[in-house]
Backbone and ligand atoms as CSV (ligand in chain L), in Angstrom:
chain,resi,resn,atom,element,x,y,z
A,1,MET,N,N,-65.149,73.133,67.356
A,1,MET,CA,C,-64.923,74.348,68.223
A,1,MET,C,C,-66.369,74.645,68.476
A,2,ALA,N,N,-66.444,75.083,69.802
A,2,ALA,CA,C,-67.681,75.533,70.463
A,2,ALA,C,C,-67.558,76.512,71.566
A,3,ILE,N,N,-68.820,77.196,71.780
A,3,ILE,CA,C,-68.899,78.122,72.895
A,3,ILE,C,C,-69.113,77.262,73.992
A,4,ARG,N,N,-68.491,77.494,75.155
A,4,ARG,CA,C,-68.733,76.600,76.283
A,4,ARG,C,C,-69.694,77.442,77.368
A,5,ASN,N,N,-70.307,76.854,78.082
A,5,ASN,CA,C,-71.199,77.510,78.910
A,5,ASN,C,C,-70.477,77.956,80.228
A,6,VAL,N,N,-70.426,79.382,80.710
A,6,VAL,CA,C,-69.444,79.844,81.654
A,6,VAL,C,C,-70.187,79.751,83.048
A,7,VAL,N,N,-69.553,79.012,83.642
A,7,VAL,CA,C,-70.179,78.585,85.412
A,7,VAL,C,C,-70.264,80.095,86.009
A,8,GLN,N,N,-71.420,80.015,86.967
A,8,GLN,CA,C,-71.372,81.337,87.752
A,8,GLN,C,C,-71.211,81.097,89.171
A,9,VAL,N,N,-70.614,82.277,89.956
A,9,VAL,CA,C,-70.514,82.155,91.159
A,9,VAL,C,C,-71.584,81.562,92.044
A,10,GLY,N,N,-71.353,80.781,93.000
A,10,GLY,CA,C,-72.407,80.070,93.724
A,10,GLY,C,C,-71.913,78.437,93.345
A,11,ASP,N,N,-71.533,78.169,92.264
A,11,ASP,CA,C,-71.238,76.991,91.611
A,11,ASP,C,C,-69.628,76.589,92.450
A,12,ASP,N,N,-69.885,75.313,93.023
A,12,ASP,CA,C,-68.536,74.867,93.894
A,12,ASP,C,C,-67.535,74.637,93.022
A,13,VAL,N,N,-67.504,74.328,91.651
A,13,VAL,CA,C,-66.521,74.306,90.865
A,13,VAL,C,C,-65.394,75.170,90.801
A,14,LEU,N,N,-65.870,76.557,91.134
A,14,LEU,CA,C,-65.056,77.592,91.030
A,14,LEU,C,C,-64.372,78.061,92.505
A,15,ARG,N,N,-64.423,76.918,93.384
A,15,ARG,CA,C,-63.968,77.285,94.746
A,15,ARG,C,C,-62.901,76.115,94.942
A,16,GLN,N,N,-62.397,75.561,94.022
A,16,GLN,CA,C,-61.587,74.225,94.049
A,16,GLN,C,C,-60.315,74.641,93.533
A,17,LYS,N,N,-59.273,73.897,94.035
A,17,LYS,CA,C,-58.007,74.003,93.614
A,17,LYS,C,C,-57.543,73.065,92.444
A,18,CYS,N,N,-57.270,73.567,91.352
A,18,CYS,CA,C,-57.198,72.827,90.067
A,18,CYS,C,C,-55.801,71.913,89.970
A,19,LYS,N,N,-55.865,70.974,89.371
A,19,LYS,CA,C,-54.693,69.895,89.216
A,19,LYS,C,C,-53.828,69.988,87.830
A,20,PRO,N,N,-52.666,69.941,88.091
A,20,PRO,CA,C,-51.652,70.188,86.895
A,20,PRO,C,C,-52.134,69.289,85.742
A,21,VAL,N,N,-51.773,70.160,84.462
A,21,VAL,CA,C,-51.999,69.414,83.218
A,21,VAL,C,C,-50.667,68.417,82.996
A,22,GLU,N,N,-51.101,67.328,82.636
A,22,GLU,CA,C,-49.867,66.508,82.468
A,22,GLU,C,C,-49.741,65.855,81.019
A,23,VAL,N,N,-51.065,66.009,80.404
A,23,VAL,CA,C,-51.095,65.339,79.198
A,23,VAL,C,C,-51.330,66.259,78.071
A,24,PHE,N,N,-50.461,66.624,77.066
A,24,PHE,CA,C,-50.830,67.779,75.957
A,24,PHE,C,C,-50.996,67.092,74.811
A,25,ASP,N,N,-52.523,66.881,74.790
A,25,ASP,CA,C,-52.843,66.023,73.469
A,25,ASP,C,C,-54.142,66.722,72.812
A,26,GLU,N,N,-54.581,66.120,71.813
A,26,GLU,CA,C,-55.510,66.821,70.936
A,26,GLU,C,C,-56.875,67.170,71.717
A,27,LYS,N,N,-57.081,66.237,72.939
A,27,LYS,CA,C,-58.268,66.549,73.809
A,27,LYS,C,C,-57.990,68.144,74.428
A,28,LEU,N,N,-56.919,68.280,75.098
A,28,LEU,CA,C,-56.235,69.443,75.505
A,28,LEU,C,C,-56.478,70.599,74.560
A,29,HIS,N,N,-56.210,70.488,73.428
A,29,HIS,CA,C,-56.023,71.560,72.245
A,29,HIS,C,C,-57.640,71.898,71.940
A,30,LEU,N,N,-58.399,70.908,71.782
A,30,LEU,CA,C,-59.769,71.091,71.796
A,30,LEU,C,C,-60.534,72.005,72.649
A,31,LEU,N,N,-60.043,71.802,73.817
A,31,LEU,CA,C,-60.514,72.456,75.370
A,31,LEU,C,C,-60.058,73.854,74.950
A,32,LEU,N,N,-58.876,74.048,74.619
A,32,LEU,CA,C,-58.302,75.351,74.720
A,32,LEU,C,C,-58.824,76.295,73.300
A,33,GLU,N,N,-59.448,75.462,72.134
A,33,GLU,CA,C,-59.958,76.128,71.040
A,33,GLU,C,C,-61.287,76.554,71.613
A,34,ASP,N,N,-61.925,75.778,72.242
A,34,ASP,CA,C,-63.406,76.278,72.810
A,34,ASP,C,C,-63.383,77.262,73.780
A,35,MET,N,N,-62.232,77.341,74.821
A,35,MET,CA,C,-62.175,78.572,75.510
A,35,MET,C,C,-61.615,79.868,74.844
A,36,LYS,N,N,-60.858,79.679,73.716
A,36,LYS,CA,C,-60.647,81.049,72.888
A,36,LYS,C,C,-61.998,81.384,72.337
A,37,ASP,N,N,-62.952,80.537,71.822
A,37,ASP,CA,C,-64.065,81.026,71.089
A,37,ASP,C,C,-65.023,81.657,72.270
A,38,THR,N,N,-64.963,81.018,73.412
A,38,THR,CA,C,-65.787,81.404,74.530
A,38,THR,C,C,-65.359,82.663,74.917
A,39,VAL,N,N,-64.074,83.049,75.113
A,39,VAL,CA,C,-63.582,84.373,75.831
A,39,VAL,C,C,-63.687,85.472,74.562
A,40,LYS,N,N,-63.458,85.094,73.448
A,40,LYS,CA,C,-63.811,85.982,72.560
A,40,LYS,C,C,-65.346,86.324,72.227
A,41,GLN,N,N,-66.262,85.445,72.414
A,41,GLN,CA,C,-67.694,85.513,72.410
A,41,GLN,C,C,-68.131,86.452,73.328
A,42,GLU,N,N,-67.826,86.166,74.441
A,42,GLU,CA,C,-68.062,86.922,75.911
A,42,GLU,C,C,-67.352,88.179,75.907
A,43,GLN,N,N,-66.386,88.671,75.211
A,43,GLN,CA,C,-65.592,89.474,75.309
A,43,GLN,C,C,-64.980,89.872,76.789
A,44,GLY,N,N,-64.399,88.785,77.363
A,44,GLY,CA,C,-63.797,88.797,78.369
A,44,GLY,C,C,-62.059,89.162,78.209
A,45,ALA,N,N,-61.544,89.335,79.403
A,45,ALA,CA,C,-60.002,89.460,79.078
A,45,ALA,C,C,-59.352,88.189,79.452
A,46,GLY,N,N,-60.103,87.150,79.925
A,46,GLY,CA,C,-59.595,86.042,80.308
A,46,GLY,C,C,-60.478,84.939,80.733
A,47,LEU,N,N,-60.191,83.650,80.696
A,47,LEU,CA,C,-61.151,82.589,81.133
A,47,LEU,C,C,-60.280,81.552,81.628
A,48,ALA,N,N,-60.594,80.865,82.554
A,48,ALA,CA,C,-59.859,79.782,83.479
A,48,ALA,C,C,-60.540,78.545,83.215
A,49,ALA,N,N,-59.909,77.347,83.422
A,49,ALA,CA,C,-60.662,76.191,83.323
A,49,ALA,C,C,-61.942,75.746,84.114
A,50,PRO,N,N,-61.614,76.201,85.366
A,50,PRO,CA,C,-62.974,75.951,86.157
A,50,PRO,C,C,-64.163,76.631,85.736
A,51,GLN,N,N,-63.879,77.764,85.036
A,51,GLN,CA,C,-65.119,78.606,84.673
A,51,GLN,C,C,-65.818,77.806,83.576
A,52,VAL,N,N,-65.136,76.868,83.067
A,52,VAL,CA,C,-66.042,76.008,81.975
A,52,VAL,C,C,-66.272,74.681,82.746
A,53,GLY,N,N,-65.933,74.469,83.879
A,53,GLY,CA,C,-66.409,73.394,84.790
A,53,GLY,C,C,-65.236,72.278,84.938
A,54,LEU,N,N,-63.976,72.732,84.543
A,54,LEU,CA,C,-62.800,71.632,84.512
A,54,LEU,C,C,-61.662,72.003,85.537
A,55,LEU,N,N,-61.299,71.117,86.598
A,55,LEU,CA,C,-60.296,71.529,87.358
A,55,LEU,C,C,-58.890,71.257,86.818
A,56,HIS,N,N,-58.375,71.896,85.748
A,56,HIS,CA,C,-56.982,71.838,85.166
A,56,HIS,C,C,-56.568,73.211,85.310
A,57,ARG,N,N,-55.266,73.178,85.684
A,57,ARG,CA,C,-54.287,74.353,85.776
A,57,ARG,C,C,-53.978,75.097,84.434
A,58,LEU,N,N,-54.941,75.581,83.894
A,58,LEU,CA,C,-54.777,76.267,82.532
A,58,LEU,C,C,-55.969,77.468,82.576
A,59,ALA,N,N,-55.390,78.611,81.744
A,59,ALA,CA,C,-56.277,79.618,81.535
A,59,ALA,C,C,-56.098,80.243,80.206
A,60,VAL,N,N,-56.789,81.177,79.671
A,60,VAL,CA,C,-56.412,81.912,78.528
A,60,VAL,C,C,-56.739,83.371,78.860
A,61,VAL,N,N,-55.829,84.118,78.287
A,61,VAL,CA,C,-55.969,85.593,78.411
A,61,VAL,C,C,-55.983,86.308,76.996
A,62,ASP,N,N,-56.873,87.308,76.784
A,62,ASP,CA,C,-57.136,88.036,75.645
A,62,ASP,C,C,-56.894,89.553,76.001
A,63,VAL,N,N,-55.702,90.124,75.820
A,63,VAL,CA,C,-55.698,91.348,75.956
A,63,VAL,C,C,-55.022,92.209,74.798
A,64,GLU,N,N,-54.613,93.463,75.023
A,64,GLU,CA,C,-53.905,94.309,73.988
A,64,GLU,C,C,-52.841,93.669,73.237
A,65,GLU,N,N,-52.085,92.882,74.254
A,65,GLU,CA,C,-50.735,92.511,73.872
A,65,GLU,C,C,-50.930,91.176,73.247
A,66,GLY,N,N,-52.141,90.684,73.012
A,66,GLY,CA,C,-52.495,89.390,72.341
A,66,GLY,C,C,-53.164,88.525,73.041
A,67,TYR,N,N,-53.413,87.212,72.387
A,67,TYR,CA,C,-54.099,86.105,72.803
A,67,TYR,C,C,-52.839,85.034,73.401
A,68,PHE,N,N,-53.323,84.449,74.783
A,68,PHE,CA,C,-52.278,83.714,75.437
A,68,PHE,C,C,-52.999,82.501,75.887
A,69,GLU,N,N,-52.346,81.323,75.887
A,69,GLU,CA,C,-52.820,80.170,76.660
A,69,GLU,C,C,-51.617,79.785,77.441
A,70,PHE,N,N,-52.098,79.750,78.986
A,70,PHE,CA,C,-51.109,79.579,79.717
A,70,PHE,C,C,-51.494,78.178,80.503
A,71,ILE,N,N,-50.599,77.153,80.355
A,71,ILE,CA,C,-50.819,75.880,81.123
A,71,ILE,C,C,-50.051,75.681,82.220
A,72,ASN,N,N,-50.201,75.182,83.199
A,72,ASN,CA,C,-49.573,75.145,84.441
A,72,ASN,C,C,-48.852,76.485,84.955
A,73,PRO,N,N,-49.271,77.611,84.778
A,73,PRO,CA,C,-48.659,78.783,85.103
A,73,PRO,C,C,-48.219,79.100,86.462
A,74,VAL,N,N,-47.210,79.576,86.628
A,74,VAL,CA,C,-46.692,80.083,88.017
A,74,VAL,C,C,-46.090,81.475,87.926
A,75,ILE,N,N,-46.664,82.263,88.913
A,75,ILE,CA,C,-45.985,83.674,88.932
A,75,ILE,C,C,-44.589,83.383,89.960
A,76,ILE,N,N,-43.529,83.749,89.168
A,76,ILE,CA,C,-42.196,83.605,89.760
A,76,ILE,C,C,-41.505,84.861,90.436
A,77,GLN,N,N,-42.242,85.967,89.933
A,77,GLN,CA,C,-41.664,87.096,90.383
A,77,GLN,C,C,-42.852,88.259,90.293
A,78,GLN,N,N,-42.900,89.135,91.139
A,78,GLN,CA,C,-43.922,90.237,90.858
A,78,GLN,C,C,-43.310,91.483,91.847
A,79,LYS,N,N,-43.600,92.568,91.201
A,79,LYS,CA,C,-43.357,94.028,91.434
A,79,LYS,C,C,-44.387,94.907,91.404
A,80,GLY,N,N,-44.226,96.099,92.445
A,80,GLY,CA,C,-45.104,97.097,92.604
A,80,GLY,C,C,-46.491,96.628,92.725
A,81,GLU,N,N,-47.520,97.821,92.644
A,81,GLU,CA,C,-48.744,97.487,92.720
A,81,GLU,C,C,-49.875,98.456,92.084
A,82,GLN,N,N,-50.789,98.012,91.567
A,82,GLN,CA,C,-51.795,98.716,90.908
A,82,GLN,C,C,-53.087,98.543,91.638
A,83,THR,N,N,-54.038,99.511,91.634
A,83,THR,CA,C,-55.457,99.397,92.018
A,83,THR,C,C,-56.183,99.894,91.050
A,84,GLY,N,N,-57.071,98.911,90.855
A,84,GLY,CA,C,-58.077,99.358,89.565
A,84,GLY,C,C,-59.454,98.494,89.418
A,85,TRP,N,N,-60.244,98.789,88.492
A,85,TRP,CA,C,-61.555,97.844,88.275
A,85,TRP,C,C,-61.316,96.696,87.678
A,86,GLU,N,N,-62.043,95.672,87.926
A,86,GLU,CA,C,-61.864,94.197,87.518
A,86,GLU,C,C,-63.216,93.645,87.325
A,87,GLY,N,N,-63.471,92.834,86.525
A,87,GLY,CA,C,-64.660,92.083,86.454
A,87,GLY,C,C,-64.349,90.551,86.141
A,88,CYS,N,N,-65.592,89.554,85.872
A,88,CYS,CA,C,-65.321,88.416,85.634
A,88,CYS,C,C,-66.442,87.796,85.111
A,89,LEU,N,N,-66.170,87.051,84.086
A,89,LEU,CA,C,-67.371,86.340,83.299
A,89,LEU,C,C,-68.245,85.372,84.140
A,90,SER,N,N,-67.577,84.970,85.597
A,90,SER,CA,C,-68.347,84.310,86.231
A,90,SER,C,C,-68.841,85.140,87.536
A,91,VAL,N,N,-68.860,86.268,87.312
A,91,VAL,CA,C,-69.678,87.077,88.168
A,91,VAL,C,C,-70.416,88.175,87.160
A,92,LYS,N,N,-71.294,87.727,86.697
A,92,LYS,CA,C,-71.939,89.008,85.627
A,92,LYS,C,C,-72.578,89.962,86.279
A,93,GLY,N,N,-72.380,91.069,85.764
A,93,GLY,CA,C,-73.242,92.433,86.285
A,93,GLY,C,C,-72.608,93.189,87.143
A,94,LYS,N,N,-71.318,92.746,87.622
A,94,LYS,CA,C,-70.573,93.586,88.551
A,94,LYS,C,C,-69.170,93.690,88.377
A,95,SER,N,N,-68.678,95.041,88.942
A,95,SER,CA,C,-67.121,95.051,88.747
A,95,SER,C,C,-66.754,95.534,90.313
A,96,GLY,N,N,-65.524,95.535,90.423
A,96,GLY,CA,C,-64.990,95.601,91.666
A,96,GLY,C,C,-63.680,96.198,91.700
A,97,ILE,N,N,-62.928,97.077,92.857
A,97,ILE,CA,C,-61.875,97.443,92.652
A,97,ILE,C,C,-60.662,96.589,93.305
A,98,VAL,N,N,-59.872,96.134,92.841
A,98,VAL,CA,C,-58.746,95.131,93.440
A,98,VAL,C,C,-57.368,95.602,93.255
A,99,SER,N,N,-56.639,95.391,94.249
A,99,SER,CA,C,-55.226,95.569,93.972
A,99,SER,C,C,-54.581,94.497,93.673
A,100,ARG,N,N,-53.552,94.606,92.780
A,100,ARG,CA,C,-52.555,93.534,92.000
A,100,ARG,C,C,-51.291,93.968,91.880
A,101,PRO,N,N,-50.302,93.162,91.818
A,101,PRO,CA,C,-48.964,93.630,91.377
A,101,PRO,C,C,-48.958,94.273,90.148
A,102,MET,N,N,-48.168,95.272,89.827
A,102,MET,CA,C,-47.925,96.124,88.536
A,102,MET,C,C,-47.373,95.325,87.576
A,103,LYS,N,N,-46.341,94.679,88.037
A,103,LYS,CA,C,-45.413,93.748,87.139
A,103,LYS,C,C,-45.616,92.273,87.595
A,104,VAL,N,N,-45.770,91.431,86.559
A,104,VAL,CA,C,-45.431,89.864,86.963
A,104,VAL,C,C,-44.656,89.138,86.123
A,105,THR,N,N,-43.727,88.193,86.664
A,105,THR,CA,C,-43.023,87.497,85.612
A,105,THR,C,C,-43.766,85.888,85.780
A,106,LEU,N,N,-44.002,85.241,84.818
A,106,LEU,CA,C,-44.787,84.061,84.615
A,106,LEU,C,C,-44.032,82.793,83.942
A,107,SER,N,N,-44.174,81.793,84.566
A,107,SER,CA,C,-43.548,80.462,83.852
A,107,SER,C,C,-44.706,79.833,83.866
A,108,TYR,N,N,-44.686,79.265,82.489
A,108,TYR,CA,C,-45.919,78.484,81.904
A,108,TYR,C,C,-45.563,77.534,80.849
A,109,GLN,N,N,-46.474,76.767,80.440
A,109,GLN,CA,C,-46.246,75.717,79.521
A,109,GLN,C,C,-47.263,75.954,78.146
A,110,ASP,N,N,-46.828,76.073,77.048
A,110,ASP,CA,C,-47.836,76.163,76.012
A,110,ASP,C,C,-48.302,74.777,75.740
A,111,ARG,N,N,-49.423,74.772,74.687
A,111,ARG,CA,C,-50.295,73.622,74.346
A,111,ARG,C,C,-49.543,72.355,74.290
A,112,PHE,N,N,-48.282,72.587,73.768
A,112,PHE,CA,C,-47.275,71.278,73.434
A,112,PHE,C,C,-46.566,70.935,74.694
A,113,GLY,N,N,-46.716,71.752,75.779
A,113,GLY,CA,C,-45.934,71.120,76.657
A,113,GLY,C,C,-44.383,72.130,76.789
A,114,GLU,N,N,-44.325,72.878,76.057
A,114,GLU,CA,C,-42.969,73.436,76.033
A,114,GLU,C,C,-42.946,74.737,77.104
A,115,LYS,N,N,-41.955,75.064,77.789
A,115,LYS,CA,C,-41.949,75.896,78.850
A,115,LYS,C,C,-41.458,77.208,78.320
A,116,HIS,N,N,-42.102,78.144,78.831
A,116,HIS,CA,C,-41.751,79.636,78.646
A,116,HIS,C,C,-41.785,80.437,79.730
A,117,ILE,N,N,-41.253,81.643,79.799
A,117,ILE,CA,C,-41.118,82.703,80.601
A,117,ILE,C,C,-41.705,84.106,79.909
A,118,LEU,N,N,-42.471,84.719,80.902
A,118,LEU,CA,C,-43.152,85.989,80.179
A,118,LEU,C,C,-43.070,86.916,81.176
A,119,LYS,N,N,-42.984,88.223,80.796
A,119,LYS,CA,C,-43.079,89.452,81.501
A,119,LYS,C,C,-44.314,90.021,81.182
A,120,ALA,N,N,-45.126,90.643,82.155
A,120,ALA,CA,C,-46.291,91.101,81.878
A,120,ALA,C,C,-46.488,92.621,82.842
A,121,LYS,N,N,-47.054,93.697,82.386
A,121,LYS,CA,C,-47.284,94.722,83.325
A,121,LYS,C,C,-48.697,95.269,83.123
A,122,GLY,N,N,-49.069,96.308,83.694
A,122,GLY,CA,C,-50.361,96.848,83.917
A,122,GLY,C,C,-51.608,96.010,83.769
A,123,PHE,N,N,-52.428,96.226,82.939
A,123,PHE,CA,C,-53.752,95.219,82.667
A,123,PHE,C,C,-53.506,93.648,82.409
A,124,PHE,N,N,-52.265,93.761,81.563
A,124,PHE,CA,C,-51.977,92.507,80.989
A,124,PHE,C,C,-51.694,91.524,82.633
A,125,ALA,N,N,-50.988,92.254,83.310
A,125,ALA,CA,C,-50.517,91.657,84.688
A,125,ALA,C,C,-51.723,91.485,85.338
A,126,ARG,N,N,-52.569,92.309,85.368
A,126,ARG,CA,C,-53.870,92.036,86.286
A,126,ARG,C,C,-54.621,90.952,85.536
A,127,ALA,N,N,-54.693,90.754,84.559
A,127,ALA,CA,C,-55.496,89.689,83.903
A,127,ALA,C,C,-55.046,88.323,84.344
A,128,ILE,N,N,-53.415,88.256,84.301
A,128,ILE,CA,C,-52.848,87.107,84.574
A,128,ILE,C,C,-53.142,86.540,86.035
A,129,CYS,N,N,-53.066,87.703,86.775
A,129,CYS,CA,C,-53.041,87.305,88.366
A,129,CYS,C,C,-54.708,86.965,88.662
A,130,HIS,N,N,-55.497,87.602,88.158
A,130,HIS,CA,C,-57.119,87.106,88.249
A,130,HIS,C,C,-57.380,85.750,87.632
A,131,GLU,N,N,-56.715,85.348,86.611
A,131,GLU,CA,C,-56.981,84.108,85.958
A,131,GLU,C,C,-56.111,83.010,86.900
A,132,LEU,N,N,-55.112,83.249,87.267
A,132,LEU,CA,C,-54.442,82.338,88.217
A,132,LEU,C,C,-55.209,82.307,89.587
A,133,ASP,N,N,-55.542,83.234,89.910
A,133,ASP,CA,C,-56.280,82.895,91.331
A,133,ASP,C,C,-57.502,82.161,91.156
A,134,HIS,N,N,-58.177,82.077,89.885
A,134,HIS,CA,C,-59.272,80.943,89.392
A,134,HIS,C,C,-58.693,79.547,89.887
A,135,LEU,N,N,-57.432,79.142,89.393
A,135,LEU,CA,C,-57.025,77.985,89.362
A,135,LEU,C,C,-56.500,77.435,91.015
A,136,ASP,N,N,-56.976,78.503,91.883
A,136,ASP,CA,C,-56.783,78.060,93.416
A,136,ASP,C,C,-58.305,78.180,94.030
A,137,GLY,N,N,-59.125,78.684,93.039
A,137,GLY,CA,C,-60.546,78.611,93.817
A,137,GLY,C,C,-60.970,79.952,94.150
A,138,VAL,N,N,-60.178,81.056,93.959
A,138,VAL,CA,C,-60.202,82.473,94.348
A,138,VAL,C,C,-60.915,83.173,93.336
A,139,LEU,N,N,-61.793,83.968,93.665
A,139,LEU,CA,C,-62.563,85.104,92.827
A,139,LEU,C,C,-62.261,86.412,93.106
A,140,TYR,N,N,-62.103,87.459,92.183
A,140,TYR,CA,C,-61.743,88.676,92.427
A,140,TYR,C,C,-62.616,89.438,93.541
A,141,ILE,N,N,-63.749,88.683,93.849
A,141,ILE,CA,C,-64.788,89.673,94.626
A,141,ILE,C,C,-64.362,89.264,96.117
A,142,ASP,N,N,-63.357,88.127,96.303
A,142,ASP,CA,C,-62.853,87.957,97.654
A,142,ASP,C,C,-61.871,88.868,98.150
A,143,LYS,N,N,-61.085,89.423,97.007
A,143,LYS,CA,C,-60.118,90.652,97.131
A,143,LYS,C,C,-60.613,91.935,97.047
A,144,ALA,N,N,-61.632,92.186,96.512
A,144,ALA,CA,C,-62.146,93.567,96.383
A,144,ALA,C,C,-62.473,94.396,97.287
A,145,SER,N,N,-62.029,95.772,97.187
A,145,SER,CA,C,-62.177,96.564,98.407
A,145,SER,C,C,-63.480,97.440,98.336
A,146,HIS,N,N,-64.247,97.240,97.110
A,146,HIS,CA,C,-65.364,97.948,96.587
A,146,HIS,C,C,-66.034,97.140,95.482
A,147,ILE,N,N,-67.318,97.102,95.464
A,147,ILE,CA,C,-67.889,96.293,94.407
A,147,ILE,C,C,-69.036,97.048,94.052
A,148,GLU,N,N,-69.305,96.989,92.677
A,148,GLU,CA,C,-70.546,97.924,92.141
A,148,GLU,C,C,-71.272,97.013,90.933
A,149,LYS,N,N,-72.608,97.183,91.081
A,149,LYS,CA,C,-73.171,96.494,90.009
A,149,LYS,C,C,-73.036,97.490,88.787
A,150,ASN,N,N,-72.919,96.715,87.676
A,150,ASN,CA,C,-72.856,97.700,86.364
A,150,ASN,C,C,-74.149,98.180,85.841
L,1,CO,CO,CO,-62.693,85.439,86.276
């Protein structure tokens, strides 16, 4: 287990589309353990694979509701809207106001390849949307109506 270096905005790896995860092996588990250590150390709400330099469709989310690993996640339903502050471990020292769905239903696989459906709302839903954007090369600063330095 180790803390990985978090890639910062300007690096091309943050702007690419990630590829689906097909192999659920020990190597994947080690990556997830490192991402868990890293997001906890950096006190982030989430971390996506491109942020540690890897173009895999996976992200971790660490919020009030708990710690989650989402492999090949897809939003299958969304409802409502919320507007609020957001930050990103790859955009240090800034926050921005972003509109997101209030509720999302997510389909994803766990580290063993098992499929799950999860419903999230509020900040949890915001964190999921933010991390999923990373998997398509999108950063919150692309969507923010306003950005401030912290
Ligand atoms: Co981010």
